C-alpha positions in Angstrom: -190.7 -49.4 -11.8 -191.5 -48.2 -8.2 -194.9 -49.8 -8.5 -193.3 -53.2 -9.5 -190.8 -53.0 -6.6 -193.6 -52.1 -4.2 -195.6 -55.1 -5.4 -192.7 -57.5 -4.9 -192.1 -56.2 -1.4 -195.8 -56.3 -0.4 -195.2 -59.3 1.8 -193.4 -57.0 4.3 -196.7 -55.3 4.9 -197.7 -58.1 7.4 -195.1 -56.6 9.8 -197.4 -53.5 10.1 -199.6 -55.7 12.3 -198.0 -54.8 15.6 -198.8 -58.0 17.4 -197.4 -60.1 14.6 -194.3 -57.8 14.5 -193.7 -58.4 18.1 -194.1 -62.2 17.6 -191.7 -62.1 14.7 -189.0 -60.2 16.7 -189.4 -62.9 19.4 -189.1 -65.5 16.8 -185.8 -64.0 15.5 -184.3 -64.0 19.0 -185.3 -67.5 19.9 -184.5 -69.2 16.6 -181.1 -67.5 16.6 -180.5 -69.0 20.0 -181.8 -72.4 18.8 -179.4 -72.4 15.9 -176.5 -71.1 18.0 -177.1 -73.8 20.6 -176.4 -76.5 18.0 -172.9 -75.0 17.5 -172.2 -74.5 21.2 -173.5 -78.0 22.1 -171.5 -79.6 19.4 -168.2 -77.8 20.3 -168.7 -78.5 24.0 -169.4 -82.2 23.6 -166.5 -82.8 21.3 -164.2 -80.8 23.5 -165.1 -82.9 26.5 -165.2 -86.4 24.8 -163.5 -86.2 21.4 -166.1 -88.8 20.3 -168.4 -88.6 17.3 -170.8 -91.0 19.1 -171.3 -88.5 21.9 -172.5 -85.9 19.3 -175.1 -88.3 18.1 -176.3 -89.1 21.6 -176.9 -85.4 22.3 -178.7 -84.9 19.1 -180.9 -88.0 19.8 -181.6 -86.9 23.4 -183.0 -83.6 22.0 -184.9 -85.2 19.1 -186.6 -88.1 20.9 -188.9 -85.9 23.2 -189.6 -83.6 20.2 -190.9 -86.6 18.3 -192.7 -88.1 21.2 -194.4 -85.0 22.6 -195.1 -82.7 19.7 -198.7 -84.0 19.2 -199.2 -83.7 22.9 -198.0 -80.1 22.8 -200.3 -79.4 19.9 -203.3 -80.8 21.9 -202.4 -78.6 24.8 -202.2 -75.5 22.5 -205.7 -76.3 21.2 -207.0 -76.6 24.7 -205.3 -73.8 26.7 -203.8 -70.4 26.1 -200.9 -71.0 23.7 -199.1 -68.0 25.0 -198.7 -69.6 28.4 -197.3 -72.7 26.8 -194.7 -70.6 24.9 -193.8 -68.9 28.2 -193.4 -72.4 29.8 -191.4 -73.8 26.9 -189.1 -70.8 26.2 -188.7 -70.1 30.0 -187.8 -73.7 30.7 -185.2 -73.7 27.8 -183.8 -70.5 29.3 -183.4 -72.1 32.7 -181.9 -75.3 31.5 -179.3 -73.5 29.3 -178.5 -71.0 32.0 -177.8 -73.8 34.5 -175.7 -75.6 31.9 -173.7 -72.4 31.4 -173.1 -72.2 35.1 -171.8 -75.8 35.1 -169.5 -75.0 32.2 -168.2 -71.8 33.8 -167.4 -73.5 37.1 -165.6 -76.4 35.3 -168.1 -79.0 36.7 -169.7 -79.9 33.4 -169.7 -83.6 32.3 -171.1 -85.2 29.2 -174.2 -86.5 31.0 -175.1 -83.0 32.0 -175.3 -82.0 28.3 -177.3 -85.1 27.4 -179.9 -84.5 30.1 -180.1 -80.7 29.3 -180.6 -81.6 25.6 -183.5 -84.0 26.6 -185.2 -81.3 28.7 -184.7 -78.7 25.9 -186.4 -81.2 23.6 -189.4 -81.4 25.9 -189.6 -77.6 26.2 -189.5 -77.4 22.4 -192.4 -79.8 22.1 -194.5 -77.5 24.2 -193.3 -74.3 22.5 -193.3 -75.0 18.8 -197.0 -76.2 18.3 -198.2 -73.2 20.4 -196.3 -70.8 18.2 -198.1 -72.2 15.2 -201.4 -71.6 16.9 -200.5 -68.0 17.8 -199.2 -66.4 14.6 -202.2 -67.2 12.4 -204.5 -65.5 15.0 -202.5 -62.3 14.7 -203.1 -61.5 11.0 -205.7 -61.7 8.3 -206.1 -65.0 6.4 -205.0 -63.3 3.1 -201.6 -62.6 4.9 -200.9 -66.2 5.8 -198.6 -66.7 2.8 -196.6 -63.6 3.7 -196.2 -64.6 7.4 -195.3 -68.2 6.4 -192.5 -66.9 4.2 -191.2 -64.5 6.8 -191.2 -67.2 9.5 -189.4 -69.6 7.1 -186.9 -66.7 6.3 -186.0 -66.6 10.0 -185.0 -70.2 10.1 -183.0 -69.9 6.8 -181.4 -66.6 7.6 -180.3 -67.4 11.1 -178.4 -70.4 9.7 -176.0 -68.0 8.2 -175.0 -65.9 11.2 -176.3 -67.7 14.3 -173.3 -70.2 14.5 -171.1 -67.1 15.1 -173.1 -66.2 18.2 -171.7 -69.3 19.7 -168.3 -69.6 17.9 -167.4 -65.9 18.4 -167.4 -66.0 22.3 -165.8 -69.4 22.3 -162.9 -68.3 20.1 -162.4 -64.7 21.4 -162.9 -65.2 25.2 -161.2 -68.6 25.0 -158.1 -67.0 23.5 -158.1 -64.1 26.0 -158.5 -66.3 29.1 -156.7 -69.4 27.8 -159.8 -71.5 28.7 -162.1 -72.1 25.8 -164.8 -73.5 28.1 -165.2 -70.1 29.7 -165.9 -68.8 26.2 -168.5 -71.6 25.8 -170.2 -70.6 29.0 -170.4 -67.0 27.8 -171.9 -68.2 24.5 -174.5 -70.3 26.5 -175.5 -67.3 28.6 -176.1 -65.3 25.4 -178.1 -68.2 23.9 -180.2 -68.4 27.1 -181.2 -64.7 26.7 -182.8 -65.4 23.3 -185.2 -67.9 24.8 -185.9 -65.5 27.7 -186.7 -62.7 25.2 -189.4 -64.8 23.5 -190.9 -65.7 26.9 -191.2 -62.0 27.7 -192.3 -60.8 24.3 -195.1 -63.3 24.0 -196.7 -62.0 27.2 -197.2 -58.5 25.5 -199.1 -60.0 22.6 -202.9 -59.8 22.5 -204.8 -62.8 21.1 -208.4 -62.8 19.9 -210.8 -65.3 21.3 -209.9 -68.7 19.7 -212.2 -71.7 19.3 -210.9 -74.4 21.6 -210.8 -78.2 21.5 -213.8 -79.7 23.3 -212.6 -83.2 24.3 -213.1 -84.4 27.9 -209.3 -84.8 28.4 -206.1 -84.1 26.5 -206.0 -87.7 25.4 -209.5 -87.5 23.9 -208.3 -84.4 22.0 -205.2 -86.2 20.7 -207.4 -89.1 19.5 -209.9 -86.7 18.0 -207.0 -84.9 16.2 -205.7 -88.1 14.7 -209.2 -89.1 13.6 -209.6 -85.7 12.0 -206.4 -86.1 9.9 -207.3 -89.7 9.0 -210.8 -88.7 7.7 -209.7 -85.6 5.9 -207.3 -86.8 3.1 -206.0 -83.4 2.2 -204.1 -83.1 5.6 -202.8 -86.7 5.3 -201.5 -85.9 1.8 -199.9 -82.5 2.8 -198.3 -84.0 5.9 -197.2 -87.1 3.9 -195.6 -84.9 1.2 -193.7 -82.9 3.8 -192.4 -86.1 5.4 -191.4 -87.7 2.1 -189.5 -84.7 0.9 -187.7 -84.3 4.3 -186.9 -88.0 4.5 -185.8 -88.6 0.8 -185.5 -85.2 -0.9 -183.3 -83.6 1.8 -181.2 -86.6 2.6 -178.5 -85.3 0.2 -177.7 -82.6 2.8 -176.4 -85.2 5.2 -174.3 -86.8 2.5 -172.7 -83.5 1.3 -169.4 -84.0 3.2 -168.9 -87.4 1.6 -170.0 -86.2 -1.9 -167.7 -83.2 -1.7 -164.7 -85.2 -0.5 -165.1 -88.5 -2.4 -166.7 -87.4 -5.7 -165.7 -83.8 -6.2 -162.4 -84.0 -4.3 -163.1 -80.8 -2.4 -161.7 -79.6 0.9 -163.6 -77.8 3.7 -163.8 -74.6 1.7 -165.5 -76.2 -1.2 -167.9 -78.1 1.2 -168.7 -74.8 3.0 -169.6 -73.1 -0.3 -172.0 -75.9 -1.1 -173.8 -75.3 2.2 -173.7 -71.6 1.7 -175.3 -71.6 -1.8 -177.9 -74.1 -0.6 -178.9 -71.6 2.2 -178.8 -68.6 -0.2 -181.0 -70.5 -2.6 -183.4 -71.1 0.3 -183.6 -67.3 0.9 -184.2 -66.6 -2.8 -187.0 -69.2 -2.8 -188.7 -67.6 0.2 -188.5 -64.2 -1.6 -190.0 -65.6 -4.8 -192.8 -67.4 -2.9 -193.6 -64.3 -0.9 -193.4 -61.9 -3.9 -195.3 -64.0 -6.5 -197.1 -66.6 -4.5 -200.1 -64.5 -3.6 -200.9 -64.3 -7.4 -200.2 -68.0 -8.2 -202.0 -71.2 -7.6 -200.8 -72.8 -4.3 -201.2 -76.2 -5.9 -198.9 -75.1 -8.7 -196.3 -73.9 -6.2 -196.6 -77.1 -4.2 -196.2 -79.3 -7.3 -193.5 -77.3 -9.0 -191.6 -76.9 -5.7 -191.8 -80.7 -5.0 -191.3 -82.1 -8.5 -188.5 -79.8 -9.6 -186.8 -80.3 -6.2 -186.7 -84.0 -7.0 -185.2 -83.1 -10.5 -182.5 -80.9 -9.0 -181.5 -83.5 -6.4 -181.4 -86.2 -9.1 -179.2 -83.9 -11.2 -176.9 -83.4 -8.1 -176.6 -87.2 -7.8 -176.0 -87.9 -11.5 -173.3 -85.3 -11.4 -171.3 -87.9 -9.7 -170.5 -89.2 -13.2 -169.4 -85.8 -14.6 -168.0 -84.5 -11.3 -168.6 -80.8 -12.3 -168.3 -78.5 -9.3 -170.3 -75.7 -11.0 -173.2 -78.2 -11.6 -173.1 -79.2 -7.9 -173.2 -75.6 -6.8 -176.1 -74.9 -9.2 -178.0 -78.0 -8.1 -177.5 -77.1 -4.4 -178.7 -73.6 -4.9 -181.8 -74.6 -6.9 -182.6 -77.4 -4.4 -182.6 -74.9 -1.6 -184.8 -72.5 -3.6 -187.4 -75.1 -4.6 -187.6 -76.5 -1.1 -188.4 -73.1 0.3 -191.1 -72.6 -2.3 -192.6 -76.0 -1.4 -192.4 -75.3 2.4 -194.0 -71.9 2.1 -196.9 -73.3 0.0 -197.4 -76.3 2.2 -197.4 -74.4 5.4 -199.8 -71.8 4.0 -202.2 -74.4 2.7 -202.2 -76.3 6.0 -203.0 -73.1 8.0 -205.7 -72.0 5.5 -207.4 -75.4 5.5 -207.3 -76.4 9.2 -210.1 -75.4 11.5 -208.9 -73.2 14.3 -209.7 -75.7 17.0 -207.6 -78.4 15.3 -204.6 -76.1 14.4 -202.3 -77.1 17.3 -202.8 -80.8 16.8 -202.4 -80.7 13.0 -199.3 -78.5 13.2 -198.0 -80.8 16.1 -198.2 -83.7 13.7 -196.3 -81.6 11.2 -193.7 -81.1 13.9 -193.5 -84.9 14.3 -193.0 -85.3 10.6 -190.2 -82.7 10.6 -188.5 -84.3 13.6 -188.6 -87.7 11.8 -187.2 -86.4 8.6 -183.5 -86.4 9.7 -183.8 -90.2 9.9 -183.6 -90.0 6.2 -179.8 -89.8 6.8 -179.9 -93.4 7.9 -181.5 -94.8 4.8 -179.3 -92.6 2.6 -176.2 -93.7 4.5 -177.2 -97.3 4.2 -177.8 -97.0 0.4 -174.5 -95.1 0.0 -172.6 -97.9 1.9 -174.1 -100.6 -0.4 -173.6 -98.6 -3.6 -172.1 -95.2 -3.6 -173.0 -91.6 -2.5 -174.1 -90.5 -5.9 -176.6 -93.4 -6.2 -178.0 -92.7 -2.8 -178.6 -89.0 -3.6 -180.1 -89.9 -7.0 -182.5 -92.4 -5.5 -183.7 -89.7 -3.1 -184.4 -87.3 -5.9 -186.2 -90.0 -8.0 -188.5 -90.9 -5.1 -189.6 -87.3 -4.7 -190.3 -87.0 -8.4 -192.3 -90.3 -8.4 -194.2 -89.2 -5.2 -195.1 -85.8 -6.7 -196.4 -87.4 -9.9 -198.5 -90.0 -8.0 -200.0 -87.4 -5.6 -201.1 -85.0 -8.4 -202.3 -87.8 -10.7 -204.3 -89.7 -8.0 -205.6 -86.8 -5.8 -208.4 -84.7 -7.1 -208.3 -82.7 -3.9 -204.7 -81.5 -4.5 -205.6 -80.5 -8.1 -208.6 -78.5 -6.9 -207.2 -77.3 -3.6 -208.3 -73.7 -4.3 -211.9 -74.9 -3.9 -211.1 -76.4 -0.4 -209.5 -73.1 0.6 -212.5 -71.1 -0.5 -214.8 -73.4 1.6 -212.4 -73.0 4.6 -212.5 -69.2 4.2 -216.3 -69.3 4.3 -216.3 -71.6 7.3 -213.9 -69.5 9.3 -215.7 -66.3 8.5 -218.9 -67.8 9.9 -217.4 -69.1 13.1 
């Protein structure tokens, strides 16, 4: 029994690598701040304007530079010391949020301050995120990539549960004590800023081995070379394309949950909240399953099962619009979260195992672009829902993911024999 438990928890052994452990602690602090910032920004914007459009403008202001500059940030991470880019990115985010907190505290804040701050935070993120994806694989052995991918994913899923309270707590408590809720928001922003500062400090204590660098004459040459590399190596095009398709179509149901809960299931805020909660809990379970069993399973199988059955669970969620069973909606939401985490862990592990070190920043920068574009799936889902209904829109998203998975695994020999590509990559990296 103890042996079985120890085997299931083997993924935690990667935290014994002290440099990775430091990185992971920094990741927890900065991602907590990132998630809390969403809550603080949203509350502040709506408190100032009372307009839903303003919420969208702030989200767009932060997303646009992330889409535009992620590949550029990845090229810089391949060319220069990625730790310095993380210091620049996290340090800049700290400074912007700190200044915003001062404006809120002094009562001078206006909506355009928040929009501009969101834009600069988006730029900082586009420097920071690709560099992180270059750093952590260099801190561990290649056979630990799956474990680290799962733990990194767990940070994003886990902080979704408690990080909003980092913002909401000070707003509510200090606001009630002082009679001015914007003072509470400023305190929350000061807390949030410290999380980014912590990452900027921690990353400077981490030692990196010598990394093979990009060799283009300029950063622009490196970007073009990176795009050419992905275009001429189909496996990266396929893996990145699958991630985009699943984010764009498969996860679009998450944006429609409020409408589905209210119009189909006749639920109030509590019922909607439970749907989001079980979805997040399912994601954590999926991470644990991927980390515990993934090392002993085919990564192609994890990729295919995670993607294909995610489509099935989303399709079931949409079809449930006919039966209107709350228990089936809860089960589908939990299973969807679980399967998406399995897919994400497998996809991220494979990308990191296959990509040459000198191209890692640019390939993962492209992955960041795909991730940033995925929320646009809410637009197509919303359009379909307006023309038909919310159940049809969700069902179509699930069906597209199922069809995409079948086509990819039927047409791509590389995906079906991806273990051979991984073995070749292991040999290549051991000789470099």
